[in-house]
C-alpha positions in Angstrom: -92.2 29.2 -118.0 -95.0 27.3 -116.3 -97.2 24.3 -117.1 -100.7 25.4 -118.1 -102.2 22.0 -119.0 -104.9 19.7 -118.0 -102.6 16.7 -117.7 -98.8 16.5 -117.6 -97.0 13.4 -118.6 -94.9 12.5 -115.5 -91.2 13.3 -115.7 -91.6 15.2 -119.0 -92.2 18.8 -120.1 -95.1 17.7 -122.3 -98.7 17.9 -121.3 -102.2 17.6 -122.6 -102.5 20.0 -124.3 -99.3 22.0 -124.3 -95.8 21.9 -122.9 -93.3 23.7 -120.8 -90.0 25.1 -122.1 -87.0 22.9 -121.7 -85.0 25.5 -119.7 -87.7 26.3 -117.0 -88.5 22.6 -116.8 -84.9 21.8 -116.2 -84.4 24.8 -113.9 -83.1 22.9 -110.9 -80.6 20.6 -112.6 -79.5 23.5 -114.8 -79.1 25.7 -111.8 -77.0 23.0 -110.1 -74.8 22.6 -113.2 -74.3 26.4 -113.6 -73.5 26.7 -109.9 -71.0 23.8 -110.0 -69.2 25.6 -112.9 -69.4 28.9 -111.2 -68.1 27.8 -107.7 -65.5 25.3 -108.8 -64.1 26.9 -112.0 -64.9 30.6 -111.9 -65.3 32.0 -108.4 -63.5 31.2 -105.1 -65.5 33.4 -102.8 -62.8 33.2 -100.0 -60.1 34.4 -102.4 -62.3 37.1 -103.9 -63.1 38.6 -100.5 -59.4 38.7 -99.7 -59.3 41.6 -102.2 -61.3 43.7 -99.7 -59.2 46.0 -97.6 -60.6 45.9 -94.0 -59.0 49.3 -93.3 -60.9 50.9 -96.3 -64.1 49.3 -95.1 -63.6 50.7 -91.7 -62.8 54.2 -93.1 -66.0 54.1 -95.1 -68.3 52.8 -92.4 -66.8 55.1 -89.6 -68.6 58.4 -90.5 -71.9 56.5 -90.8 -71.4 54.9 -87.4 -70.4 58.1 -85.8 -73.8 59.7 -86.4 -75.5 56.9 -84.6 -73.0 56.6 -81.8 -73.3 60.3 -80.9 -77.1 59.7 -80.5 -77.0 56.3 -78.9 -74.2 56.8 -76.3 -75.9 59.7 -74.4 -79.2 57.8 -74.4 -77.6 54.6 -73.0 -75.6 56.6 -70.3 -78.8 58.4 -69.3 -80.5 55.1 -68.7 -77.7 53.8 -66.5 -76.1 56.8 -64.9 -78.0 59.9 -65.6 -76.6 61.9 -62.7 -73.0 61.1 -63.6 -73.5 61.8 -67.3 -75.2 65.2 -66.6 -72.4 66.2 -64.3 -69.7 65.6 -66.9 -68.5 68.6 -68.9 -69.2 68.6 -72.6 -65.5 68.2 -73.5 -65.4 65.0 -71.4 -68.5 63.6 -73.1 -66.9 64.4 -76.5 -63.7 62.5 -75.3 -65.8 59.4 -74.5 -67.4 59.5 -77.9 -64.0 60.2 -79.6 -62.4 57.3 -77.8 -65.3 55.0 -78.7 -65.0 55.9 -82.4 -61.2 55.3 -82.3 -61.7 51.8 -80.9 -64.6 51.1 -83.2 -62.2 51.6 -86.1 -60.0 48.8 -84.7 -63.0 46.6 -84.1 -64.4 47.1 -87.6 -61.1 46.2 -89.2 -60.7 43.1 -87.0 -64.3 42.1 -87.7 -63.8 42.3 -91.5 -60.5 40.3 -91.2 -62.3 37.5 -89.3 -65.2 37.5 -91.7 -62.6 37.2 -94.6 -61.0 34.1 -93.0 -64.2 32.2 -92.4 -66.6 33.6 -95.1 -67.1 30.1 -96.6 -68.3 29.0 -93.1 -70.8 31.9 -92.8 -72.7 31.2 -96.1 -73.1 28.4 -98.6 -72.5 30.1 -102.0 -73.4 27.0 -103.9 -76.8 26.8 -102.2 -77.3 30.5 -102.5 -76.8 30.6 -106.2 -78.7 27.4 -106.9 -81.7 28.6 -105.1 -81.6 31.9 -106.9 -81.4 30.3 -110.3 -84.0 27.7 -109.5 -86.5 30.3 -108.2 -85.9 32.8 -111.1 -86.6 30.8 -114.3 -86.8 34.0 -116.2 -83.2 34.8 -115.4 -82.1 31.3 -116.5 -83.9 31.9 -119.8 -82.2 35.3 -120.1 -78.7 33.9 -119.5 -79.3 31.0 -121.9 -80.7 33.2 -124.7 -78.0 35.9 -124.4 -75.2 33.4 -124.3 -76.6 31.2 -127.0 -78.4 33.7 -129.2 -76.2 33.2 -132.2 -76.5 29.4 -131.9 -80.3 29.7 -131.8 -80.2 31.9 -134.8 -77.9 29.3 -136.5 -80.4 26.6 -135.9 -83.1 28.7 -137.4 -81.1 29.7 -140.4 -79.6 26.3 -141.0 -83.2 25.0 -141.2 -83.9 27.5 -144.0 -80.6 26.7 -145.8 -80.8 22.9 -145.6 -84.5 23.1 -146.3 -83.8 25.0 -149.5 -81.2 22.4 -150.6 -83.4 19.4 -149.7 -86.3 21.2 -151.3 -84.4 21.6 -154.5 -83.6 17.8 -154.5 -87.3 17.1 -153.8 -88.3 19.3 -156.7 -86.0 17.5 -159.1 -87.1 14.1 -158.0 -90.8 15.2 -158.4 -90.1 16.5 -161.9 -88.7 13.1 -163.0 -90.8 10.8 -160.8 -94.4 11.9 -160.5 -97.6 10.0 -161.3 -99.1 10.2 -164.8 -102.6 10.5 -163.4 -103.5 12.5 -160.3 -106.8 12.7 -158.4 -107.3 15.9 -156.3 -106.9 15.3 -152.5 -105.8 11.7 -153.1 -102.0 11.4 -152.4 -100.1 9.0 -154.6 -97.3 6.6 -153.6 -94.8 9.0 -155.3 -96.3 12.0 -153.4 -96.1 10.2 -150.0 -92.5 9.2 -150.6 -91.3 12.5 -152.0 -93.0 14.8 -149.5 -93.7 13.3 -146.1 -90.6 11.0 -146.1 -88.4 13.8 -147.3 -90.0 16.2 -144.8 -89.4 13.7 -142.0 -85.7 13.2 -142.9 -85.2 16.9 -143.4 -86.6 17.7 -140.0 -84.6 15.1 -138.3 -81.3 15.7 -140.1 -81.4 19.5 -140.0 -81.7 19.7 -136.2 -79.2 16.9 -135.7 -76.6 18.5 -138.0 -77.2 21.9 -136.4 -76.6 20.6 -132.9 -73.5 18.8 -134.0 -72.0 21.9 -135.7 -72.7 24.0 -132.6 -71.0 21.8 -130.1 -68.7 19.4 -132.0 -65.8 19.0 -132.1 -65.0 20.3 -128.6 -61.3 20.7 -129.3 -60.3 22.3 -132.6 -59.2 19.9 -135.4 -57.3 21.1 -138.4 -57.7 19.2 -141.6 -55.1 19.2 -144.4 -53.0 22.1 -143.2 -50.1 23.2 -141.0 -49.9 26.0 -138.5 -47.1 28.5 -138.6 -46.5 32.1 -137.6 -45.2 35.3 -139.0 -43.0 37.6 -137.0 -42.6 41.1 -138.3 -39.5 42.5 -136.5 -40.0 46.1 -137.8 -42.9 48.5 -138.2 -42.9 47.7 -141.9 -41.4 45.2 -144.3 -38.8 47.7 -145.3 -37.7 48.3 -141.7 -37.9 44.8 -140.4 -37.5 41.2 -141.4 -40.5 39.1 -142.3 -40.0 35.6 -140.9 -42.3 32.7 -141.5 -41.8 29.3 -140.1 -43.9 26.2 -140.4 -44.8 24.2 -137.3 -42.5 21.4 -138.3 -39.6 23.6 -139.2 -36.6 23.9 -136.9 -37.0 27.6 -136.5 -40.6 27.3 -135.3 -39.7 26.1 -131.8 -37.5 29.2 -131.2 -40.2 31.6 -132.5 -43.0 29.8 -130.6 -41.0 30.0 -127.3 -41.1 33.8 -127.5 -44.7 34.0 -128.6 -47.7 34.0 -126.3 -50.9 33.0 -128.1 -54.5 32.1 -127.3 -57.0 30.3 -129.4 -58.3 33.6 -130.7 -55.1 34.3 -132.6 -53.8 37.1 -130.3 -50.1 36.9 -130.2 -47.2 39.0 -129.1 -43.4 38.8 -128.9 -42.2 40.6 -125.8 -45.4 42.7 -125.9 -45.0 43.4 -129.7 -48.4 43.1 -131.2 -47.0 43.1 -134.8 -46.8 39.4 -134.6 -49.5 37.6 -136.5 -50.4 33.9 -136.6 -50.8 32.3 -140.0 -52.5 29.1 -140.7 -51.5 27.6 -144.0 -54.2 25.7 -145.9 -56.7 23.3 -144.6 -59.9 23.7 -142.6 -60.5 24.2 -138.9 -63.2 22.1 -137.4 -64.5 23.5 -134.1 -67.9 23.9 -132.5 -69.5 27.3 -133.3 -70.4 27.9 -129.6 -66.9 27.0 -128.5 -65.3 29.5 -131.0 -67.2 32.3 -129.3 -65.7 31.7 -125.8 -64.5 35.3 -125.3 -67.8 36.8 -126.5 -69.9 34.4 -124.4 -67.6 35.0 -121.3 -68.3 38.8 -121.6 -72.0 38.3 -121.7 -72.2 35.6 -119.0 -69.9 37.6 -116.6 -72.0 40.7 -117.0 -75.3 39.1 -116.4 -74.2 36.9 -113.4 -72.3 39.7 -111.7 -75.2 42.1 -112.0 -78.1 39.7 -111.2 -76.7 36.7 -109.4 -73.3 37.2 -107.6 -74.1 40.7 -106.4 -72.5 42.3 -103.4 -75.9 43.1 -101.8 -76.9 39.5 -102.0 -73.5 38.4 -100.5 -73.7 40.9 -97.7 -77.3 39.9 -96.9 -76.3 36.2 -96.9 -73.4 36.9 -94.6 -75.5 39.0 -92.1 -78.4 36.6 -92.1 -76.3 33.4 -92.3 -78.3 32.4 -95.3 -78.3 28.7 -96.3 -76.4 27.6 -93.1 -78.1 26.3 -90.0 -75.7 28.0 -87.6 -74.9 30.9 -89.9 -76.9 33.6 -88.0 -75.5 32.6 -84.7 -71.9 32.6 -86.0 -72.3 36.1 -87.5 -74.0 37.5 -84.4 -71.3 36.0 -82.2 -68.6 37.8 -84.4 -70.3 41.1 -84.2 -71.1 40.8 -80.5 -67.5 39.8 -79.6 -65.9 42.7 -81.5 -68.4 45.3 -80.3 -67.9 44.1 -76.8 -64.1 44.4 -77.3 -64.7 48.1 -78.3 -66.4 48.8 -75.0 -63.7 47.0 -73.0 -60.9 49.0 -74.6 -62.7 52.2 -74.0 -63.3 51.4 -70.4 -59.6 50.3 -69.9 -58.3 53.5 -71.6 -56.3 55.4 -69.0 -57.4 58.8 -70.5 -61.1 58.0 -69.9 -60.4 56.5 -66.5 -58.5 59.5 -65.4 -61.2 61.9 -66.5 -64.4 60.2 -65.2 -63.1 57.6 -62.8 -65.2 54.8 -64.2 -63.8 52.3 -61.7 -65.0 54.2 -58.8 -68.4 55.4 -60.2 -69.6 52.1 -61.7 -69.7 48.8 -59.9 -68.6 45.6 -61.8 -72.3 44.6 -62.1 -73.1 48.1 -63.6 -70.2 47.8 -66.0 -71.5 44.4 -67.2 -75.0 45.8 -67.6 -73.8 48.9 -69.4 -71.7 46.7 -71.7 -74.6 44.5 -72.6 -76.8 47.5 -73.3 -74.3 49.2 -75.6 -73.6 46.0 -77.5 -77.3 45.3 -77.9 -78.0 48.8 -79.3 -75.0 48.7 -81.6 -75.9 45.2 -82.8 -79.1 46.8 -84.2 -77.1 49.4 -86.0 -73.6 48.3 -87.1 -74.5 45.2 -89.3 -76.9 47.2 -91.4 -74.2 49.8 -92.1 -72.4 47.2 -94.3 -75.4 47.4 -96.6 -74.8 51.1 -97.2 -74.4 52.0 -101.0 -70.9 53.4 -100.4 -69.8 50.2 -98.8 -71.4 48.1 -101.6 -69.7 50.3 -104.2 -66.3 49.7 -102.6 -66.9 45.9 -102.5 -67.9 46.0 -106.2 -64.8 47.9 -107.1 -62.4 45.9 -105.0 -63.6 42.5 -105.9 -64.4 43.2 -109.6 -66.7 40.1 -109.9 -67.5 40.7 -113.6 -63.8 41.0 -114.5 -62.9 37.9 -112.5 -65.6 35.7 -114.0 -64.8 37.0 -117.6 -61.1 36.4 -117.3 -61.5 32.9 -115.8 -64.2 31.9 -118.2 -62.0 33.0 -121.1 -59.2 30.7 -119.9 -61.4 27.6 -119.3 -60.5 24.5 -121.3 -63.1 23.9 -124.1 -64.5 20.8 -122.4 -65.4 22.9 -119.3 -66.7 25.8 -121.3 -68.9 23.5 -123.3 -70.8 22.6 -120.0 -72.2 26.1 -119.8 -74.7 25.6 -122.6 -74.5 22.1 -124.0 -76.1 20.2 -121.0 -79.3 22.1 -121.7 -79.6 20.5 -125.1 -77.8 17.2 -124.3 -80.6 15.5 -122.2 -83.3 16.6 -124.5 -81.6 16.7 -127.9 -83.8 13.8 -129.1 -86.9 16.0 -128.4 -85.5 18.8 -130.6 -84.7 16.3 -133.3 -88.1 14.5 -133.1 -90.0 17.8 -133.1 -88.1 18.8 -136.2 -88.9 15.5 -137.9 -92.6 15.7 -136.8 -93.0 19.2 -138.3 -91.3 18.1 -141.5 -93.6 15.1 -141.7 -96.7 17.2 -141.1 -95.8 19.7 -143.8 -94.9 16.8 -146.1 -98.4 15.3 -145.7 -100.0 18.6 -146.5 -97.9 18.8 -149.6 -98.8 15.3 -150.6 -102.5 16.0 -150.3 -102.6 19.4 -151.9 -99.8 19.2 -154.6 -102.4 18.3 -157.2 
């Protein structure tokens, strides 16, 4: 994850002695690419937050606020008008608290509605995610390994498979072309050609072929075959009619029009899953990683929704105005305006006015001071209530970030889906190939020296 070397070659992940992993070394550009994919293709934060019901949020937050309001309101009134507050009967005090709670429900709902409309102005999601990825290189490694684990295993196994095949060719060449006289620890021309040269070629070709098979071709190509479909109109062959049509048959157009299919061969006719797709002959060429789009989408959506695009991180970013210069001021202004509106509506309520005669007991200056005090006290309480576990749980359920990312990633075109993993290799493919060749050459030299 980190460089622990005496000297680092500028602009590379290689040092003297040692190196840094490609993923942590490329953390910032990788984070930017992942964020670009996430924010442009997978998640529209404004659309996602529209799934939140402000009325539900208000209903969840209200009991939490009520506890604080019943404590804070008497304290504030005692600071401003202790005599008046002490003279009021308990039922009138309860009326004031009740009216305040009723109006706070309205304010909470309106506050959420305003945040929904301008959430993209309150936080920079792209900057938020990029910073998180860039600062947590372990997480980048985790996402890369979990999404590309089978491809990494394939690179390892293909090295063994191709190594065996090349090794067999080496053996046969050595059997028919080896020196008549051998001196211990003195490699011959034949030995240098058969072992180091073959080792170099094997190392270079194996990694190059593996990378090609993983990511190429991006779009599936069928060789020497035609695609058709089978429609079973009954529960069995006896009850229904088995119909097969080739892609170039006249009937295929009619069948295809009633069939919904994805690249993973899931088809249905009017919801009937008895339909099967049949590919007749030939070979399908398609990158191994790209074939696993649904599987990778499930892994990627789970990790990112649990560790990157989490509701607590979003709420914290909204409340603090993270990554935007004027974010904190905008958020505070929204809360202050709506909390002040709650006070104004309570003061203007005819029921409260009739009971305690606020207009006659408080001067305009005292009303302003009382308003500012209440707003200031509630500003220290209300925003934090959105961080409550119950509110977070509702956000998670309403937005369903994991489900959204998975479904949209599954529907990505292959060329966009490829950008999830391939860019990590793309810039440094030559290093992987050269390292493979270097190791093959080193092993070959050892063989050339010790074969005899």
